C-alpha positions, -999 to 999 in steps of 0.1 A, spaced: -671 -715 180 -647 -692 162 -613 -706 154 -585 -682 148 -554 -691 127 -521 -682 142 -534 -652 163 -500 -646 179 -482 -641 146 -506 -614 133 -511 -597 167 -473 -594 173 -467 -576 141 -495 -550 146 -487 -546 183 -450 -539 178 -454 -514 150 -454 -484 174 -431 -499 199 -396 -496 185 -381 -508 217 -396 -543 213 -371 -568 199 -378 -605 191 -352 -632 198 -356 -667 184 -337 -699 191 -339 -715 156 -377 -720 159 -389 -688 143 -418 -700 122 -427 -727 147 -432 -700 173 -450 -677 149 -422 -650 150 -417 -652 113 -441 -624 106 -422 -601 129 -389 -611 112 -403 -601 78 -419 -569 90 -390 -556 112 -358 -575 102 -336 -550 120 -353 -558 153 -352 -595 150 -323 -617 162 -319 -654 155 -295 -669 180 -296 -705 169 -299 -735 191 -281 -717 220 -309 -709 245 -286 -702 274 -267 -676 254 -300 -661 243 -309 -655 279 -277 -636 285 -281 -616 253 -316 -607 263 -305 -595 297 -279 -572 281 -306 -558 258 -329 -551 287 -302 -533 306 -298 -510 276 -334 -500 276 -348 -525 250 -378 -548 255 -367 -583 244 -394 -609 237 -379 -644 235 -396 -670 214 -390 -708 216 -406 -739 230 -415 -738 267 -392 -767 276 -362 -748 262 -372 -715 280 -375 -731 314 -358 -764 319 -327 -759 297 -320 -723 308 -332 -724 344 -300 -711 360 -295 -684 334 -331 -671 338 -327 -671 375 -293 -653 377 -294 -631 346 -331 -621 344 -351 -628 375 -325 -618 401 -319 -583 386 -356 -581 379 -352 -573 342 -382 -567 318 -376 -597 296 -406 -615 282 -403 -653 278 -429 -667 253 -429 -704 257 -448 -724 231 -461 -760 232 -471 -760 269 -479 -794 284 -493 -820 260 -501 -796 231 -475 -814 211 -471 -850 200 -433 -846 204 -430 -867 236 -411 -859 267 -383 -838 250 -409 -812 238 -437 -814 264 -434 -788 291 -452 -804 320 -432 -787 348 -426 -752 334 -452 -735 356 -437 -750 387 -402 -739 377 -412 -704 369 -435 -700 399 -408 -707 424 -385 -680 409 -386 -647 427 -397 -616 407 -412 -638 379 -448 -633 367 -464 -663 352 -492 -661 326 -510 -687 306 -532 -682 275 -565 -702 272 -579 -689 239 -574 -666 210 -586 -635 229 -559 -641 256 -533 -648 229 -541 -614 214 -542 -595 247 -513 -611 266 -488 -588 249 -502 -557 266 -505 -575 299 -469 -588 299 -455 -555 286 -470 -536 315 -453 -557 342 -423 -541 358 -401 -572 357 -397 -606 339 -427 -625 326 -431 -661 315 -460 -668 291 -474 -702 283 -484 -694 247 -506 -711 222 -499 -714 184 -516 -726 153 -554 -728 153 -568 -714 185 -604 -713 196 -620 -681 208 -637 -689 240 -639 -654 254 -653 -622 240 -626 -602 221 -638 -571 240 -629 -587 273 -591 -590 272 -569 -608 297 -563 -588 329 -533 -594 352 -544 -611 384 -580 -614 375 -597 -648 369 -627 -650 345 -659 -661 363 -676 -685 338 -704 -697 360 -715 -696 396 -730 -722 419 -727 -733 455 -718 -770 453 -684 -774 435 -658 -748 425 -639 -757 393 -606 -738 386 -592 -744 351 -563 -729 331 -550 -730 295 -565 -755 271 -582 -773 299 -608 -746 303 -623 -756 270 -626 -792 284 -642 -779 316 -667 -759 296 -677 -790 277 -687 -806 310 -703 -779 331 -736 -776 313 -742 -814 317 -733 -812 354 -757 -783 360 -784 -803 342 -780 -829 369 -788 -802 395 -753 -794 407 -743 -758 413 -709 -753 396 -687 -722 401 -662 -722 372 -632 -698 371 -606 -696 343 -572 -685 356 -546 -669 333 -523 -654 360 -506 -683 378 -483 -659 397 -492 -637 415 -520 -659 427 -541 -636 449 -574 -627 431 -600 -620 459 -628 -635 437 -608 -667 434 -603 -669 471 -640 -663 477 -649 -691 453 -626 -716 471 -643 -708 504 -679 -710 491 -677 -746 476 -700 -768 496 -686 -802 484 -651 -792 474 -628 -778 448 -614 -793 415 -585 -779 395 -579 -788 359 -546 -780 342 -523 -790 313 -494 -796 336 -482 -818 364 -504 -816 395 -471 -808 413 -461 -772 411 -488 -758 389 -524 -746 393 -533 -774 416 -504 -766 439 -512 -729 439 -548 -736 448 -537 -761 476 -514 -735 490 -541 -709 491 -566 -732 507 -541 -742 533 -532 -706 541 -569 -696 543 -576 -725 566 -602 -741 543 -611 -776 555 -625 -786 521 -618 -815 497 -595 -807 467 -591 -829 436 -563 -819 413 -567 -830 376 -535 -830 356 -505 -852 349 -500 -873 380 -462 -875 386 -457 -890 351 -443 -882 317 -466 -884 287 -462 -903 255 -461 -888 220 -496 -887 205 -524 -863 195 -536 -838 220 -571 -854 221 -556 -889 228 -532 -876 255 -560 -856 273 -582 -887 274 -553 -911 282 -540 -891 311 -574 -879 324 -573 -842 315 -605 -840 296 -642 -832 302 -650 -868 314 -622 -866 339 -640 -835 354 -673 -854 355 -657 -883 374 -641 -858 398 -675 -842 405 -690 -876 410 -663 -883 436 -671 -851 455 -709 -857 452 -705 -893 464 -728 -907 437 -728 -915 400 -743 -888 377 -748 -911 347 -733 -885 323 -721 -901 290 -697 -886 266 -726 -879 242 -741 -855 268 -710 -833 267 -706 -803 245 -690 -811 211 -652 -813 212 -633 -790 189 -616 -808 160 -582 -794 152 -576 -786 116 -539 -791 108 -528 -773 77 -502 -790 54 -478 -762 60 -480 -768 97 -473 -805 95 -437 -798 85 -432 -776 115 -412 -786 145 -431 -806 171 
């Protein structure tokens, strides 16, 4: 599997070269959110507003009203929880084209509850006019800029940083409102998003080897949530549906799927894999995913529950887990 180092940093510089209207705003986390390359390339288009995120939202709203395209870079918790009212009233209500790039989604950080955005999708989904996107690999990190820029209104992005795997062909970029079909089968439908798609891919081959038909879809557009292929996959699952997300099961992907199934009148079993009404500890991503049941084995156990029988799949039967290589320069970065 290809691993790409800091894909957002390099892509942003190239992408913005012929877009003079694009401005980048940072809240004292410039290198930590990979906006340092933009700052060096286009210093006159970069604004560091310090640790004053609420003020940054108002500043961005003013820039958008003057015809600029502001891209805000900070950690997801600070772009959603801390500035919720400012985003709602200054950006979402007037439907301004402001792009909110939130880094460290969910348990991608060892920083504990102050830095782990486990409720950001729920907060942004309930806001009128807001589009919500989530990157799952390097291809989507590189292509989300075009997707977000084309939206006529505000966009919130769950963005990845550092070393990011390439799960999807670079020639198949992210598309607004379109899920990626990663496998088809008639027994169980698996819907995954973000970093959890890699975990789902680790398990699906072993599940199919046990004779189960698995439909697997990767979702990068969490709002709007109306892809016809996704709705069809929900209806065709004989045993039931499983969602897998790096977020609380309340308000995120699992809630979006539950809402859709209820509205479609689908009398099928739904198992939501994610954080179950709890905060997470500070630890490595691999430890947290295992500890809170967001990994490939959690998916295996959920399929066993739907099938009503043990599948006798051991950890050794799953695809190899990706080991993250943390460079010395990144160890000093903010959590």
